[in-house]
C-alpha positions in Angstrom: 45.9 35.2 -3.1 48.6 32.9 -4.3 50.9 30.1 -3.4 54.3 31.1 -1.8 57.6 29.8 -3.2 59.2 27.0 -1.4 62.8 27.6 -2.7 64.7 30.4 -1.0 65.6 33.3 -3.3 69.3 32.5 -3.3 68.6 29.0 -4.7 66.3 30.1 -7.5 67.4 29.8 -11.1 66.7 32.8 -13.5 63.2 32.7 -14.8 61.9 30.3 -12.1 59.0 32.6 -11.1 57.6 32.1 -14.6 57.8 28.4 -14.2 56.3 28.2 -10.7 52.6 27.4 -10.2 51.3 30.2 -8.0 47.6 29.9 -8.6 46.3 26.4 -9.7 43.8 25.2 -7.2 43.2 21.7 -8.6 44.2 19.6 -11.6 41.0 17.6 -11.6 38.2 16.1 -9.6 37.6 12.3 -9.4 34.4 10.7 -8.2 35.0 7.6 -6.0 31.5 6.0 -5.8 32.4 3.3 -3.3 33.6 6.0 -0.9 30.8 8.5 -1.8 33.6 11.0 -2.2 35.1 13.4 -4.7 38.8 13.8 -4.6 40.3 17.0 -5.8 43.9 16.4 -7.0 45.8 19.6 -6.3 49.3 21.1 -6.2 50.4 21.6 -2.6 47.7 24.0 -1.5 49.5 25.7 1.4 48.3 29.3 1.4 45.5 28.4 -1.0 43.9 25.8 1.3 41.4 28.3 2.8 40.2 29.2 -0.7 39.0 25.7 -1.3 38.0 24.9 2.2 35.7 27.9 2.4 34.4 27.7 -1.1 31.0 26.3 -2.0 31.4 23.2 -4.1 28.4 21.6 -5.5 27.4 18.9 -8.1 24.1 17.6 -9.4 23.5 15.8 -6.1 23.9 19.0 -4.1 26.7 20.7 -2.1 29.8 18.7 -1.2 31.2 18.8 2.3 34.9 19.6 2.2 36.7 17.1 4.4 40.3 16.1 5.1 43.3 17.3 3.2 46.0 14.7 2.7 49.4 16.2 2.0 52.0 14.4 0.0 55.5 15.4 -1.0 54.5 17.4 -4.1 50.7 17.3 -4.3 47.6 17.3 -2.1 44.4 15.4 -2.1 41.3 17.2 -0.8 38.5 14.7 0.0 35.0 16.0 -0.3 31.9 14.0 0.9 29.1 13.8 -1.6 25.4 12.7 -1.3 25.6 11.0 -4.7 27.1 11.1 -8.2 28.2 14.8 -8.7 27.7 14.7 -12.4 30.1 15.9 -15.1 31.2 19.1 -13.4 31.4 20.9 -10.1 30.1 24.4 -9.5 32.7 26.2 -7.4 32.0 29.6 -5.8 35.1 31.0 -4.2 34.9 32.8 -0.8 34.7 36.6 -0.9 38.2 37.1 0.4 39.4 35.2 -2.8 37.3 37.4 -5.1 34.1 35.4 -5.0 34.4 34.1 -8.5 32.2 31.3 -9.7 34.1 28.5 -11.5 33.3 25.3 -13.3 35.5 22.3 -12.5 35.1 19.2 -14.6 34.7 15.8 -12.9 37.0 13.5 -14.8 34.8 11.3 -17.1 34.4 7.6 -16.3 36.6 5.6 -18.6 37.0 1.8 -18.2 39.1 1.1 -21.2 42.3 0.7 -19.2 40.9 -1.9 -16.8 43.0 -5.1 -16.8 45.5 -3.7 -19.3 49.2 -3.3 -19.1 49.6 0.4 -19.1 52.4 3.0 -19.5 52.2 6.6 -18.2 54.3 9.6 -19.2 54.3 13.4 -19.7 55.5 15.3 -22.7 56.0 18.7 -24.1 57.0 19.4 -27.7 58.8 16.1 -28.1 59.2 15.0 -31.7 56.3 12.9 -32.8 58.7 10.2 -34.1 60.2 10.0 -30.6 56.8 9.4 -29.1 55.9 6.8 -31.7 59.2 5.0 -31.3 59.0 5.0 -27.5 55.5 3.6 -27.7 56.4 1.0 -30.3 59.4 -0.3 -28.3 57.3 -0.9 -25.2 54.6 -2.6 -27.2 57.1 -5.0 -28.8 59.6 -5.5 -26.0 57.3 -5.3 -22.9 53.8 -6.1 -24.0 52.4 -2.6 -23.3 48.7 -2.5 -24.2 47.7 1.1 -23.3 49.3 4.5 -22.9 48.3 7.6 -21.0 50.3 10.8 -22.0 49.8 14.2 -20.3 50.7 16.9 -22.8 52.1 19.8 -20.8 51.2 22.6 -23.2 53.0 21.6 -26.5 53.2 24.5 -28.9 54.3 22.5 -32.0 51.2 20.4 -32.4 47.8 19.8 -30.8 47.1 16.9 -28.5 45.0 15.3 -31.2 48.1 14.9 -33.3 49.8 13.0 -30.6 46.7 10.8 -30.3 46.9 10.0 -34.0 50.6 9.2 -33.7 49.9 6.7 -30.9 46.9 5.2 -32.7 49.2 4.2 -35.6 51.4 2.0 -33.3 50.6 -1.6 -34.1 49.5 -3.6 -31.1 48.5 -0.7 -28.9 44.9 -1.3 -27.7 44.2 2.1 -26.1 45.8 5.6 -25.8 44.7 8.8 -24.1 46.4 12.1 -24.5 45.4 14.5 -21.7 45.9 18.2 -22.5 47.3 19.8 -19.3 48.7 23.2 -20.1 49.8 24.2 -16.6 53.1 25.3 -15.0 55.5 22.3 -14.8 57.5 23.9 -12.1 61.1 25.2 -11.7 64.3 23.3 -10.8 66.3 24.9 -8.0 70.1 25.6 -8.3 70.9 23.5 -5.2 69.5 20.5 -3.4 66.6 19.9 -2.9 66.2 20.8 -6.6 62.8 19.3 -7.4 60.6 20.4 -4.5 58.6 22.8 -6.7 57.9 20.3 -9.5 54.3 19.7 -8.7 52.9 18.8 -12.1 54.3 15.4 -12.8 53.7 14.0 -9.3 50.1 15.3 -9.2 49.2 14.1 -12.7 50.5 10.6 -12.0 48.2 10.4 -9.1 45.3 11.9 -11.1 45.8 9.1 -13.6 46.0 6.6 -10.7 42.8 7.6 -9.1 40.9 8.4 -12.3 41.9 5.8 -14.8 44.2 3.1 -13.5 42.7 1.7 -10.3 41.8 -1.5 -12.1 44.7 -1.7 -14.6 46.7 -5.0 -14.6 49.9 -3.1 -14.0 51.3 0.4 -14.7 54.8 1.3 -15.7 56.0 4.9 -15.4 58.8 6.5 -17.4 59.6 9.4 -19.8 59.7 9.5 -23.6 63.5 9.3 -23.5 63.5 6.1 -21.5 63.1 2.5 -22.7 62.4 -0.4 -20.3 64.4 -3.4 -21.3 64.6 -6.9 -19.9 67.5 -9.4 -19.5 65.6 -12.6 -20.1 62.0 -13.4 -21.3 60.2 -11.7 -18.4 58.8 -8.3 -19.0 58.6 -5.5 -16.4 54.8 -6.1 -16.1 55.4 -9.8 -15.4 58.1 -8.9 -12.8 55.6 -6.7 -11.0 52.9 -9.4 -11.2 55.3 -12.0 -9.7 56.6 -9.7 -7.0 55.3 -10.2 -3.5 54.9 -6.4 -3.3 53.2 -6.1 -6.7 55.9 -3.6 -7.4 59.4 -3.5 -9.0 62.0 -0.9 -9.7 64.4 -0.8 -12.6 67.7 1.1 -12.6 68.7 3.2 -15.6 71.8 3.5 -17.7 72.7 6.3 -20.1 73.0 5.7 -23.8 74.4 8.1 -26.4 73.7 8.4 -30.1 76.4 8.9 -32.7 77.0 12.6 -33.5 76.0 14.3 -36.8 72.5 12.9 -37.2 68.9 13.6 -36.2 68.7 11.3 -33.2 66.2 8.5 -32.7 66.0 6.0 -29.9 67.5 3.2 -32.1 70.6 5.3 -32.6 71.5 5.2 -28.9 74.0 2.4 -29.0 76.9 4.0 -27.2 77.6 3.6 -23.5 79.6 5.8 -21.1 82.9 4.3 -19.9 82.5 3.6 -17.1 78.7 3.2 -17.1 76.7 6.1 -15.8 73.6 5.1 -13.8 70.3 6.9 -13.6 67.7 6.9 -10.8 65.3 4.0 -11.0 61.8 4.0 -12.6 59.1 1.5 -11.8 56.1 -0.7 -12.5 53.3 -1.3 -10.0 50.2 -3.4 -9.8 47.3 -1.1 -8.6 45.5 -4.1 -7.0 48.6 -5.3 -5.2 49.8 -4.8 -1.6 51.2 -1.3 -2.3 48.2 -0.2 -4.4 47.1 2.3 -1.9 50.3 4.3 -1.9 50.7 7.5 -3.9 52.9 7.4 -7.0 55.8 9.7 -7.6 58.4 10.1 -10.4 60.8 7.4 -9.2 58.6 5.1 -7.2 55.6 4.7 -4.9 55.2 6.2 -1.5 58.4 7.9 -0.4 60.5 5.4 -2.2 60.9 3.3 1.0 60.4 0.0 -1.0 62.6 0.9 -3.9 65.7 -1.0 -2.9 64.0 -4.3 -1.9 61.8 -4.1 -5.0 64.7 -3.8 -7.5 64.3 -6.4 -10.2 67.7 -7.8 -11.3 66.5 -8.6 -14.8 64.9 -5.2 -15.5 66.5 -1.8 -16.4 65.9 1.1 -18.7 68.0 2.8 -21.3 68.1 6.6 -20.9 68.5 8.0 -24.4 70.5 11.2 -24.0 69.8 12.9 -27.3 66.0 12.4 -27.0 65.5 15.7 -25.4 64.2 19.2 -26.1 66.8 20.6 -23.8 64.2 22.0 -21.3 66.2 21.0 -18.2 69.9 21.3 -19.4 72.0 20.7 -22.5 72.4 17.0 -22.9 74.4 17.1 -26.1 77.8 17.4 -24.2 79.8 14.3 -23.4 81.7 14.6 -20.1 83.4 11.1 -20.4 84.3 8.6 -23.1 81.8 6.3 -24.8 82.1 2.9 -26.5 79.7 1.0 -28.7 77.5 -1.5 -26.9 76.6 -4.6 -29.0 74.0 -5.7 -26.5 72.2 -2.4 -26.7 72.3 -2.5 -30.5 70.8 -5.9 -30.5 67.9 -4.8 -28.3 67.1 -1.7 -30.2 67.4 -3.3 -33.6 64.9 -5.9 -32.6 62.2 -3.4 -31.5 63.0 -0.3 -33.6 65.3 -1.4 -36.4 64.3 -2.0 -40.0 61.9 -4.8 -40.2 61.0 -4.6 -36.5 
């Protein structure tokens, strides 16, 4: 049994079958004691729903009762009722029609270190360690980030522990967790909708939300090639805290590095002429009015609050050369660029010599 493709064959890029997640049942299980429930965070189950619904799932307090399946755009949440704390792992016996295998599924460990902290969440695969360190350092210095959660999507150049060491060396960072998640990221289609099969990022954001970040002060979401910047003294976390929604979005603008050098974030001081915008990223207060909504790549819920939540004093710089080229070749320039003194000033303050 396996999950069927969502993208019609004519719209599939070469090699997309290798990138698609045909078989993952769940990314992780989260114990929610106040609801006496275990939530299985899954890719869209679709054809695989009967496999989990008819499986025997048990923890230390006995068998779980499989309940409602909540379907989101690119992930599912399967709620299971539990008599008590399920312990560190679940014993899962698949139904006979799915092979009858007996599996162990870890229950995500209780970690309270992110409570009341200003957190930043991202995913990464084989990004340069200097890029990750610079990205973290900028956000600590410019935005007051206190903690980082990074999902490592199967890097082959280094182990997750090496990323942890790199983040631990960033002054001012109070906590960092690198989660090894070597699972299919998903393919991009040739035509719109291009991203409907990109399950990994949406699902892991919500795994972090349910597992680690329910009591965080505020959580910002972006990628390693993106730097939140503020016009004024207010940080993006403060903007979210002061918003009546407990939620703000920040539009992006592309920045280029000079050619002929190994790029770092600080080198991205050139702007497109005219400016080229990027889809917004965001910061949310988990305890705020929108705290119950699911998270996605560019906002909470189905992005229905994004426009009203846009903070005029917040944006992000999208650093074009900070890329492994996994999606497309970003080294090409399709329009003229000019040096931006404002961007230079920002980056030199956080990442320049003496920062």
